[in-house]
Every structure is written in structure tokens, then in C-alpha cells.
Steps between C-alpha positions, in 0.01 A plus 500: 500500500298669773688825438419481129131452578501804727671702228238400242222586746655839567511580128145379432247779435266586783131421473407827668575870446384723782119478511494293176523127437608334175206313345654420160856482380765578430377394156762489225442710187731347234398750230518804730859479617520875554157547653461869572161671538184335632134608476167350601247485217208742513300276264532149635517397869805292586700611194831687513735644238879505500783547250875473451748781548706658219657296222203267462200474269216743584270231635234510770467183708161421652524312832243348732524553876731199535743628236399264219537666158162527326618678187768710329392810311733697274485883516597664166758742642876528540606560855832627630473417871153370584487505882137506608137436417189639668133418470236769536191651341548621144541874435190678370603513135526270201839332520514455124433867420594682819166684496226510765232238459183629344308247703573262787415206278812332368733636767704216653460473876852378585842594368863405546769765529846389387790688660814513284655713773841347580806718450804357679738729314285812556515599134135495389340838436160330512364159598199328349166390642261299283128457565289220355172324579563199720511202262354154533766261633437271204576771243816473290551874456363825634392799298757776466509701825489876542843647572586778744849651512563590862779723634609621842519871587852468647694269270521125451415245769507124517170343606341158522175587678183648351135506601176659380248661733194712422602533134848626589834334437766485772864388489725430798874521439747223584767678702568575866187706564209374285380822339134506393416673171152530355289629212172674474226288342628345178380680187489306175565818302826569687743212461801688641473524878722672755472353847470706817718423800271428796742396772703207627420189703842437650508144360820361350502314164125476433435224244122516451179668609137421432164642608222283635192439284292743706771764474521550876849359557837471328755226563865604457772238514875475537704181521443488876146618565159590365361827634128577473391865483166674469485630144384848604812539715760363262378720212446801725791545740727192481732626773209494746350173375482244781494134392190307601704178488865404463566143388857364529560264208875431514428165671332381179848490343398613155792485254441861394169637621327725249119505469211558741121510465207527739210259465169478682441350847851570622682337209851618414695383194874521441718434195875449480764452235672159482846395610804485268499119510120463488362782291132437569329790677309451825141578598360491854145550630450607862193556715531775758311532827549876503270708281692594186275689253 
């Protein structure tokens, strides 16, 4: 009996991860059994967005900081392998028409970027990124997003991580090196985009990346750790980028760690797929003593 208790204790998730302490969770997400990307709202404090991986309905799930689902919003698109979502400022053009705004009035101040960027079989000549104004969590459906067809300059790559910084879109490949590709500023008149190879991070099997609200930092995660970089370094010379913080998260014992997002005041959020016998996804909120953004 005592041995069994020790075994259970050894398998229990830790309440700490490096300089971070779990403050909420793991919270079960029954409707998000393949929780993938994660993004902190740019419109409403304390709100986050997540979604399921491929083979599921194209729904956005609005969560509060504890992981409670506040709403489910359908996006009118067909995805092939939806792997990530990012929150950032909207591009400087009308999303409905793809033209520059004639005036600042009417321009939405916050957008979501949907990354249909998975390609396990390495057969896609282009992947898709959708841009839409961040919806209200109580909405039933979003407006139709603007579509960008995005290709790599050196053939197909599988990726699960995407972030937006200073009006530019960046993708990090899921492989043994974590190659960073990026765009120039998105142009609504040019919906076909060829990425530029910037460099590699030397990280294995990157599953998500997200910029902080102020744009100063980017969190990159694998199943074992979250690595925080200064944005200017990761989008400049990734090989020379030195992490400001490395957070070991394997002790949290996520079933299949996927998403990461940076909040304010040292908050870090993680999302995971569920287990085969309990399909509900997982959501964890941590507070970190080290400065993250």
C-alpha cells in the first residue's frame, strides 16, 4: 500500500516549473481534446483563445485564465491541419477588401491569425494563414477571414508554431533544428507569400510560439521546455539568440504538450492534448518569478 502511494505521488504533476508556480490547473477541456495553439486576447484582459488540431470543426474556444470555456465561435473556413493561433495588431488594410484603409476609423485594433501550417507528410506546396478581427467570445460565428497562401523557399516543411511581430508573420518548423522563416509586412493586395529563411534555433520538435502583447519577447515551446527569447534576436539572427529564460515543464506531466502563451505580470499559459482514455485537453496557468515579456 505504501509503495502504491509513493508510485502515485511520483506520477503526480509538479506544482512548479523552474521559476514558475502553477496557480490554476490542470483544467480539463472536454471540447478541446486536441488542444493545439494558444493566444492571449489583445481585446479583453484575462481572455485566451485555443482550438483543436486537424480533423475537427473550425471552432475557436474562448477561455478565462482558469481554463473555463466562455464561448465557442465558428470560423467559416475549411482547414487541413490547423496547428496554431496568434493574437496581434491587425494589418493596415481592410480585411474584407484587401485594400489600405482610407481612414483609421473602422480599422479593428486586434486580430487573430490562424495557422493551417501542419504538413506531416511534407506534400503541401503552400500552407494557409487566415486573418480575422478578434471576435467577441459570445459570438456564434466570425466574419470570413482573409486568406494568405504561404510557401517556403526550399520545399515543404512541417510546422506547428507561428507568431506575429511588428506586422510580420513568422513560422518555426517542427523538426530537429527549429528553422525560423518570416515574411515582410503582410500586404492585403498580395495573398501569395513566399517566406524567407532567417536561421535556426537549434530546438527539437517545436510545438508552438507566441509573442508577448508588447512585442518584446517570444515564447517557444517543446514538450519539455518553454524558451523565452527577445523578439529582435529571434527574428534577426536566431543562431545567436540567447534565451532570457528557460523553463523546464516536463515535470507538469502534460499528456501531449502543445500550446504556449505569455500573459502580463509573469503569467505563462500552457495547453495540452488529452489522453487516449480521457480525451479532454488540459490547460495550466503559471506565475513566474523571472521576468518573461
